[in-house]
N, C-alpha and C positions, 0 to 999 in steps of 0.2 A: 430626653435631651438634657445635657448638662450646661450650666452657666459657663461663660468664658472664664478663663483662669484668673483674670484681673478682678472679676466680680466675686469669684469664690474666695480669693485672697482677702478682699475687702470684707466680705461676710465673716470670715474666720477671725479677722481682727476686731470687728465690732462685737463678736461673741466673747471677747476677753473682758468686756466691760461688765460690771456687776448688774444683774437683773436683765441682761439682754440675751434672749434666746434666739433660736434659729429664725423664726418669723420676723421678729423685730430687726435682727441683723440684716435680713434680706431687704426689708423695707428701707432701712437706712442706706444700704448699698445702692439701691436703685434711686433713692432720693439724691444721693451724691452724684450719680450718673446724670441726673437731670439738671443739675446746677450748671451755671456758666463756668467756663474754665477759670476765669479770674477768681470766682468765689471759692472754687475748689483749691486753688493755689493759696488763697488767704486762709482757708480752713487748715490746710496742711502746715502752713507757716505758724499758725496759732498753736498747733499740736507740738511742733518742734520748739517753739518759744517756751512753752510750759516746762519742757524738760531741760532746756539750756539756760534760761534766765531766772527761773524760780529757785531760790535756795532757802535754807533755814536761818532764821535770825539767831545769832550766837548768844543772845541774852535770854530769849524766851522760847525759842524753838518754833515760832510762828513762821509763816511763809513771807518772803519779801523778794523784791528784785534789787534792793539796795543792800548796803553792808549791814544795816540795822533796820528792823521793821518800823513802820510809821508810829506804832503805839509806843515802843520803847524810846524813840527819839522825841516824842511829844513832851515838851517841858511843862505843859499845863496839866498833865496827869498826876494823880496822887501816887507818888513814888514809895509810899509807906505801906501800901496794900497790894497784895498779889493774889490773883485768882487762878487756882490750879485746875486745869481742864484736861480731859483725856486726849482730844484731838483738835486739829486746826479749825474744823468746821464749828466746833463749840465756841471758839473765840468770836467768830462772825455772828453766831446766834446771839451772844450777849451784846456785842457791839451794835447790832441792829436795834436793840432796845433803847440805846442812848441813856441808860440809867446808871451805868457803872463807869467810873473814871479812873480806875487804878490800873495796875499792870497785870500781865498774864504770865502763866508758865504752862506750856503744852507738854504733857507727859509722853505723848505718842504711844499710848497703850495703857493697859492695866496689868497688874500682877495676876497671873493665871498659871499656877503650878501644873494644872492638867494639860496646858498647852506648852509647858516648858518656858514660860515667861516669868522671870524673876525681877526683883527690884533693880538689878544692874542693867536690865534691858530697856528700862523706860525713864532714864534720866533723873531718877530720884536723888542720887548723890549730888548732881549739879544743882538741883532745886534747893536742897538743904544748904549747900555752900552759898548760893545766891541770897537766901534768906538771912544768913549770918553776915555776909559781907556788905549787903546793901541796907542793913538796919531796918528790915521790914517789921512793921508793927502788927499787921493782921494778915493771916493766910486764910483765904476763902477756898474751901474744898468743894468745887463744883463738878463732882464726879457722878457718873450715872449710877443710880441705886440698883446695882446688880451684885451678884456674889463676888465677882472680880472687883467691882467698884468698892464694895465694903472692905474687902481684903486690902486693897491699895490704900484706902482712907485710913484704916486702922494702923497700917504700917507707917504711913507718913505721920500720923498723930503720935505714934510711939517715938519716932525720931525727934519730934519737936517738943517732947515733954520737958526737957531741961534747957530749952531756949526761951528767952524772954519775948514771946510772941503770942498774940491772941489767935487761936485757931477756931474758925467757924466753918459751918457747912451750910449749903443751901437747904432750904426747908423741904420737907417731904411732900410738897404739892405735886411733885413729879412722880408718876406711877412707877412702881417697881418693874424693872425690865425695859423701861422706855429709853430711847435715845434722845439726848438733849436737842439735837438738831431738828427733831420732828415735833417738839412741844410747841403749842401755840404761844404767841408772844405774851399774852396776859398771864398765863400760868407760869411762864418762865420769869417774868418780872416779879410776880408775887413770891415765887420761890427764892429769888435773889434777895428781895427786900426783907424777907422773913427768915433769913439765915440765923442760925443759933450757934453759940459757942460750944465747942466740943468739950465735954467734961471728963 
C-alpha cells in the first residue's frame, strides 16, 4: 500500500534537507499531519518568510530582514576590525560568545579549484575594497583549517601584503577539518583570543 500523494510529496520535500533520509522524512511528514491546522499554516508561512524576507547585508554579506544587518548598523561596534568567515552560521557562532565586538565579512564559500570555485566566486574582491575604503586596521581570518580554508587564507593574505592592515588568524585550537559551527564555545573563544598575526 502506498502513502497518499500529499504525504509522498511532503516526504520527498523533507528529503531535500541535508542529513534527512527516507525514514526521517516519513517521521517528519506524519508529525506534520498530526499538528493542528493553524500550526501547519504558521509553519508554512515561516518557510515562505525565510525565502521572501531574508536577504544579504550589502556591507558584510550576513543575513538580515532590513537594508543593513544589525551588526553593521551597530554604532557601538569596533569599526576598525573585521572578522572574515566562511559562512553565515560562523557569524552566529562568534556572536554567541559575546567576546568579539568588531565587524564581519562572510565569504560564502572557500576557494576550491577542484570544485571549480575561484576567488571571483566568493566575494574576495569586495572584501579587499571594503578593507581599503573603510580604513580597517585589523583583519581576522577565521576560516576553517582545511585545504580549501588554507588556500583561501593564503590568497587573501597575498592580496593584503601591500595594504597597511594587520592580518591575524584564529589560533589552531580548532582541529584540522572541523567546522567552526560545531566547535564547543570554550575552544572557539580560546581560538579567537589567541589569534596570531600572519607573517
